[in-house]
DSSP file (Angstrom, degrees, kcal/mol; ACC not computed):
  #  RESIDUE AA STRUCTURE BP1 BP2  ACC     N-H-->O    O-->H-N    N-H-->O    O-->H-N    TCO  KAPPA ALPHA  PHI   PSI    X-CA   Y-CA   Z-CA
    1    1 A M              0   0    0      0, 0.0     2,-0.5     0, 0.0     0, 0.0   0.000 360.0 360.0 360.0 133.6  185.7  129.6   83.5
    2    2 A T        -     0   0    0      2,-0.0     2,-0.4     0, 0.0     0, 0.0  -0.913 360.0-155.8-110.6 132.6  182.7  128.0   82.0
    3    3 A T        -     0   0    0     -2,-0.5     2,-0.5     2,-0.0     0, 0.0  -0.838   9.8-141.8-102.4 141.0  181.4  124.6   83.3
    4    4 A T        -     0   0    0     -2,-0.4     2,-0.5     0, 0.0    -2,-0.0  -0.888  10.5-137.8-101.2 131.5  179.4  122.3   81.1
    5    5 A T        -     0   0    0     -2,-0.5     2,-0.3     1,-0.0    -2,-0.0  -0.761  21.0-122.8 -87.9 129.0  176.5  120.4   82.5
    6    6 A E        -     0   0    0     -2,-0.5     2,-0.3     1,-0.0    -1,-0.0  -0.551  32.0-154.3 -69.6 127.1  176.2  116.8   81.4
    7    7 A M        -     0   0    0     -2,-0.3     2,-0.3     0, 0.0    -1,-0.0  -0.699  12.1-172.3-105.3 158.9  172.8  116.3   79.7
    8    8 A T        -     0   0    0     -2,-0.3     2,-0.3     2,-0.0     0, 0.0  -0.942  25.3-104.9-140.7 161.7  170.8  113.2   79.4
    9    9 A N        -     0   0    0     -2,-0.3     2,-0.4     2,-0.0     0, 0.0  -0.633  22.1-165.9 -95.4 150.6  167.6  112.1   77.6
   10   10 A F        -     0   0    0     -2,-0.3     2,-0.4     2,-0.0    -2,-0.0  -0.952  13.3-175.8-134.4 108.8  164.3  111.5   79.3
   11   11 A T        +     0   0    0     -2,-0.4     2,-0.3     2,-0.0    -2,-0.0  -0.920   8.9 160.5-117.4 138.1  161.7  109.7   77.3
   12   12 A F        -     0   0    0     -2,-0.4     2,-0.3     2,-0.0    -2,-0.0  -0.919  31.5-116.2-142.9 172.0  158.1  108.9   78.1
   13   13 A K        +     0   0    0     -2,-0.3     2,-0.3     0, 0.0    -2,-0.0  -0.841  31.0 163.9-111.3 145.6  154.9  107.9   76.3
   14   14 A M        -     0   0    0     -2,-0.3     2,-0.1     0, 0.0    -2,-0.0  -0.962  44.6 -89.5-151.5 160.4  151.7  109.8   76.1
   15   15 A D     >  -     0   0    0     -2,-0.3     4,-2.4     1,-0.1     3,-0.2  -0.370  38.2-116.4 -73.8 156.4  148.6  109.5   73.8
   16   16 A K  H  > S+     0   0    0      1,-0.2     4,-2.8     2,-0.2     5,-0.2   0.839 112.3  57.7 -63.8 -34.4  148.7  111.6   70.5
   17   17 A K  H  > S+     0   0    0      2,-0.2     4,-1.8     1,-0.2    -1,-0.2   0.919 110.7  42.2 -62.1 -42.5  145.8  113.7   71.4
   18   18 A T  H  > S+     0   0    0     -3,-0.2     4,-2.8     2,-0.2     5,-0.2   0.897 114.7  53.3 -72.3 -38.8  147.5  115.0   74.7
   19   19 A R  H  X S+     0   0    0     -4,-2.4     4,-2.5     1,-0.2    -2,-0.2   0.934 110.7  45.1 -58.3 -48.7  150.8  115.3   72.8
   20   20 A D  H  X S+     0   0    0     -4,-2.8     4,-2.3     1,-0.2    -1,-0.2   0.885 113.2  50.1 -68.6 -37.0  149.3  117.5   70.1
   21   21 A A  H  X S+     0   0    0     -4,-1.8     4,-2.2    -5,-0.2    -1,-0.2   0.922 113.6  46.6 -69.2 -42.9  147.4  119.6   72.7
   22   22 A Y  H  X S+     0   0    0     -4,-2.8     4,-2.5     2,-0.2    -2,-0.2   0.877 110.3  52.0 -64.1 -37.3  150.7  120.1   74.7
   23   23 A S  H  X S+     0   0    0     -4,-2.5     4,-2.8    -5,-0.2    -2,-0.2   0.924 110.7  48.6 -65.0 -43.0  152.6  120.9   71.6
   24   24 A A  H  X S+     0   0    0     -4,-2.3     4,-1.9     2,-0.2    -2,-0.2   0.893 112.4  49.3 -62.4 -41.7  149.9  123.6   70.6
   25   25 A L  H  X S+     0   0    0     -4,-2.2     4,-1.4     2,-0.2    -2,-0.2   0.937 111.6  46.9 -66.4 -46.6  150.1  125.0   74.1
   26   26 A C  H >X>S+     0   0    0     -4,-2.5     5,-2.6     1,-0.2     4,-0.6   0.918 111.6  52.3 -58.8 -47.2  153.8  125.2   74.1
   27   27 A D  H ><5S+     0   0    0     -4,-2.8     3,-0.9     1,-0.3    -1,-0.2   0.863 105.6  53.7 -58.2 -38.3  153.8  126.8   70.7
   28   28 A S  H 3<5S+     0   0    0     -4,-1.9    -1,-0.3     1,-0.3    -2,-0.2   0.768 109.7  49.0 -68.9 -27.1  151.4  129.4   71.8
   29   29 A L  H <<5S-     0   0    0     -4,-1.4    -1,-0.3    -3,-0.6    -2,-0.2   0.472 117.8-112.5 -89.9  -3.7  153.7  130.3   74.6
   30   30 A G  T <<5S+     0   0    0     -3,-0.9     2,-0.3    -4,-0.6    -3,-0.2   0.799  78.3 119.5  76.5  30.4  156.7  130.5   72.3
   31   31 A L      < -     0   0    0     -5,-2.6    -1,-0.3    -6,-0.1     2,-0.3  -0.874  63.2-123.0-121.4 156.3  158.4  127.4   73.9
   32   32 A T     >  -     0   0    0     -2,-0.3     4,-2.8     1,-0.1     5,-0.3  -0.663  31.0-116.0 -89.1 156.0  159.4  124.0   72.7
   33   33 A M  H  > S+     0   0    0     -2,-0.3     4,-2.7     1,-0.2     5,-0.3   0.907 117.6  52.4 -57.5 -37.6  157.9  121.0   74.5
   34   34 A S  H  > S+     0   0    0      2,-0.2     4,-2.2     1,-0.2    -1,-0.2   0.908 110.6  44.8 -66.6 -43.6  161.3  120.1   75.6
   35   35 A S  H  > S+     0   0    0      2,-0.2     4,-2.5     1,-0.2    -2,-0.2   0.935 114.8  49.1 -64.9 -46.7  162.1  123.5   77.1
   36   36 A A  H  X S+     0   0    0     -4,-2.8     4,-2.1     2,-0.2    -2,-0.2   0.941 112.9  46.9 -61.3 -48.2  158.6  123.7   78.8
   37   37 A T  H  X S+     0   0    0     -4,-2.7     4,-2.5    -5,-0.3     5,-0.2   0.919 110.9  52.0 -62.0 -42.6  159.0  120.3   80.3
   38   38 A L  H  X S+     0   0    0     -4,-2.2     4,-2.8    -5,-0.3     5,-0.2   0.927 108.4  51.2 -56.2 -45.9  162.4  121.0   81.6
   39   39 A A  H  X S+     0   0    0     -4,-2.5     4,-2.3     1,-0.2    -1,-0.2   0.896 109.9  50.4 -60.2 -40.3  161.2  124.1   83.2
   40   40 A L  H  X S+     0   0    0     -4,-2.1     4,-1.9     2,-0.2    -2,-0.2   0.909 112.8  45.3 -57.8 -47.3  158.5  122.1   84.9
   41   41 A V  H  X S+     0   0    0     -4,-2.5     4,-2.6     2,-0.2    -2,-0.2   0.918 112.2  51.2 -67.4 -44.9  160.9  119.5   86.2
   42   42 A K  H  X S+     0   0    0     -4,-2.8     4,-2.6     1,-0.2    -2,-0.2   0.923 110.6  49.6 -58.4 -47.1  163.4  122.1   87.4
   43   43 A Q  H  X S+     0   0    0     -4,-2.3     4,-2.8    -5,-0.2     6,-0.3   0.894 109.3  51.0 -59.7 -42.3  160.7  123.9   89.2
   44   44 A A  H  X>S+     0   0    0     -4,-1.9     4,-1.5     1,-0.2     5,-1.1   0.932 114.1  44.8 -63.1 -46.3  159.5  120.7   90.9
   45   45 A V  H  <5S+     0   0    0     -4,-2.6    -2,-0.2     2,-0.2    -1,-0.2   0.912 114.8  47.8 -64.5 -42.2  163.1  119.9   92.0
   46   46 A R  H  <5S+     0   0    0     -4,-2.6    -2,-0.2     1,-0.2    -1,-0.2   0.889 121.7  35.5 -63.1 -43.9  163.8  123.4   93.2
   47   47 A D  H  <5S-     0   0    0     -4,-2.8    -1,-0.2     2,-0.3    -2,-0.2   0.564  97.8-136.7 -88.2  -9.9  160.5  123.6   95.1
   48   48 A Q  T  <5S+     0   0    0     -4,-1.5     2,-0.3    -5,-0.2    -3,-0.2   0.844  76.0  81.3  53.5  36.1  160.5  120.0   96.2
   49   49 A S      < -     0   0    0     -5,-1.1     2,-0.4    -6,-0.3    -2,-0.3  -0.971  67.5-138.7-157.2 166.2  156.8  119.9   95.3
   50   50 A M        -     0   0    0     -2,-0.3     2,-0.6    -3,-0.1    -9,-0.0  -1.000  10.7-160.4-134.3 137.8  154.5  119.6   92.4
   51   51 A S        +     0   0    0     -2,-0.4     2,-0.3     2,-0.0    -2,-0.0  -0.949  33.2 127.8-124.8 116.5  151.4  121.5   91.9
   52   52 A F        -     0   0    0     -2,-0.6     2,-0.4     0, 0.0    -2,-0.1  -0.975  52.0-104.3-155.4 160.4  148.7  120.2   89.5
   53   53 A S        -     0   0    0     -2,-0.3    -2,-0.0     1,-0.1     8,-0.0  -0.703   8.0-156.8 -90.6 138.2  144.9  119.5   89.5
   54   54 A L        +     0   0    0     -2,-0.4     2,-0.1     5,-0.1    -1,-0.1   0.115  56.9 122.3 -92.9  16.8  143.5  116.1   89.8
   55   55 A R        -     0   0    0      6,-0.1     6,-0.2     1,-0.1    -2,-0.1  -0.488  59.6-122.0 -80.5 150.0  140.2  117.4   88.2
   56   56 A D    >   -     0   0    0      4,-2.4     3,-2.4    -2,-0.1    -1,-0.1  -0.140  41.3 -79.2 -82.6-173.2  138.9  115.8   85.1
   57   57 A E  T 3  S+     0   0    0      1,-0.3    -1,-0.1     2,-0.1    -2,-0.1   0.733 132.1  50.5 -58.6 -24.0  138.1  117.4   81.8
   58   58 A N  T 3  S-     0   0    0      2,-0.1    -1,-0.3     0, 0.0    -3,-0.0   0.382 121.3-104.5 -94.0   2.8  134.8  118.7   83.2
   59   59 A G  S <  S+     0   0    0     -3,-2.4     2,-0.4     1,-0.3    -2,-0.1   0.598  74.5 137.2  88.3  12.0  136.4  120.2   86.3
   60   60 A F        -     0   0    0      1,-0.0    -4,-2.4     4,-0.0    -1,-0.3  -0.729  53.2-124.0 -97.2 143.3  135.3  117.6   88.7
   61   61 A T     >  -     0   0    0     -2,-0.4     4,-2.7    -6,-0.2     5,-0.2  -0.295  37.2-103.1 -67.7 164.5  137.4  116.0   91.5
   62   62 A P  H  > S+     0   0    0      0, 0.0     4,-1.9     0, 0.0     5,-0.1   0.889 124.2  49.7 -60.5 -32.2  137.5  112.2   91.4
   63   63 A Q  H  > S+     0   0    0      2,-0.2     4,-1.9     1,-0.2     5,-0.1   0.858 110.4  48.0 -68.3 -36.0  135.0  112.1   94.2
   64   64 A E  H  > S+     0   0    0      2,-0.2     4,-2.6     1,-0.2     5,-0.2   0.906 111.6  51.3 -70.7 -38.9  132.6  114.4   92.6
   65   65 A S  H  X S+     0   0    0     -4,-2.7     4,-2.2     2,-0.2    -2,-0.2   0.887 109.3  49.5 -56.3 -43.4  132.9  112.4   89.4
   66   66 A A  H  X S+     0   0    0     -4,-1.9     4,-2.0    -5,-0.2    -1,-0.2   0.873 109.5  52.3 -64.6 -41.4  132.2  109.2   91.2
   67   67 A E  H  X S+     0   0    0     -4,-1.9     4,-2.3     2,-0.2    -2,-0.2   0.922 110.4  48.3 -61.6 -44.2  129.1  110.8   92.9
   68   68 A L  H  X S+     0   0    0     -4,-2.6     4,-2.7     1,-0.2    -2,-0.2   0.911 110.6  49.7 -61.9 -41.5  127.8  111.9   89.5
   69   69 A K  H  X S+     0   0    0     -4,-2.2     4,-2.2     2,-0.2    -1,-0.2   0.866 111.0  50.8 -66.1 -33.1  128.3  108.6   87.9
   70   70 A R  H  X S+     0   0    0     -4,-2.0     4,-2.2     2,-0.2    -2,-0.2   0.912 111.8  47.1 -67.3 -41.8  126.4  107.0   90.9
   71   71 A R  H  X S+     0   0    0     -4,-2.3     4,-2.4     2,-0.2    -2,-0.2   0.899 110.9  50.9 -71.5 -39.0  123.6  109.3   90.5
   72   72 A I  H  X S+     0   0    0     -4,-2.7     4,-2.4     1,-0.2    -1,-0.2   0.912 108.3  52.9 -61.3 -38.5  123.3  108.8   86.8
   73   73 A A  H  X S+     0   0    0     -4,-2.2     4,-1.9     2,-0.2     6,-0.2   0.910 107.6  52.1 -60.3 -44.5  123.3  105.1   87.4
   74   74 A D  H  <>S+     0   0    0     -4,-2.2     5,-2.5     2,-0.2     4,-0.4   0.919 109.5  49.6 -56.3 -45.9  120.4  105.6   89.8
   75   75 A V  H ><5S+     0   0    0     -4,-2.4     3,-1.5     1,-0.2    -2,-0.2   0.952 110.6  49.6 -60.9 -48.3  118.5  107.6   87.2
   76   76 A H  H 3<5S+     0   0    0     -4,-2.4    -1,-0.2     1,-0.3    -2,-0.2   0.790 113.4  46.0 -65.2 -29.3  119.1  104.9   84.6
   77   77 A H  T 3<5S-     0   0    0     -4,-1.9    -1,-0.3    -5,-0.2    -2,-0.2   0.376 115.6-112.1 -94.4   4.9  117.9  102.2   87.0
   78   78 A G  T < 5 +     0   0    0     -3,-1.5     2,-1.8    -4,-0.4    -3,-0.2   0.682  67.2 146.3  75.4  16.5  114.8  104.1   88.1
   79   79 A N      < +     0   0    0     -5,-2.5     2,-0.3    -6,-0.2    -1,-0.2  -0.563  31.8 137.7 -84.2  76.0  116.0  104.6   91.6
   80   80 A L        -     0   0    0     -2,-1.8     2,-0.5    -3,-0.1    -5,-0.0  -0.882  47.9-151.8-126.7 151.8  114.4  108.1   91.9
   81   81 A I        -     0   0    0     -2,-0.3     2,-0.4     2,-0.0    -2,-0.0  -0.996  22.2-143.9-116.8 123.0  112.5  110.1   94.5
   82   82 A H        -     0   0    0     -2,-0.5     2,-0.5     0, 0.0    -2,-0.0  -0.714  14.9-169.0 -85.9 128.7  110.1  112.6   92.9
   83   83 A H        -     0   0    0     -2,-0.4     2,-0.1     3,-0.0     3,-0.1  -0.978  18.0-132.6-118.1 132.2  109.9  115.8   94.9
   84   84 A G        -     0   0    0     -2,-0.5     2,-0.4     1,-0.1     0, 0.0  -0.389  35.0 -88.9 -79.4 162.8  107.1  118.3   93.9
   85   85 A L        -     0   0    0     -2,-0.1     2,-0.5     1,-0.0    -1,-0.1  -0.607  38.6-146.5 -76.9 129.4  107.8  121.9   93.4
   86   86 A L        -     0   0    0     -2,-0.4     2,-0.4    -3,-0.1    -1,-0.0  -0.837  11.6-164.6 -97.6 128.1  107.4  123.9   96.6
   87   87 A E              0   0    0     -2,-0.5    -2,-0.0     1,-0.1     0, 0.0  -0.946 360.0 360.0-112.8 139.4  106.2  127.5   96.1
   88   88 A T              0   0    0     -2,-0.4    -1,-0.1     0, 0.0    -2,-0.0   0.310 360.0 360.0-113.9 360.0  106.6  129.9   99.0
């Protein structure tokens, strides 16, 4: 006996650049975006967890990124301490 699972649509918005990059990734893996996304959702439900990185495009955590931005602002505002080169 075969059972049929009732399917439903799930729609969300994303920017075109991200969509195109995701499409290219899925294509390179031989998957449709729909099948890849469904696999990710099923895994999250099965594991009752989600694993992804909160790092930005440069590989920094939000805290590291904020610290770098603060330091860059210090440089732009002239808030610097000059340290001479120490030779040992």
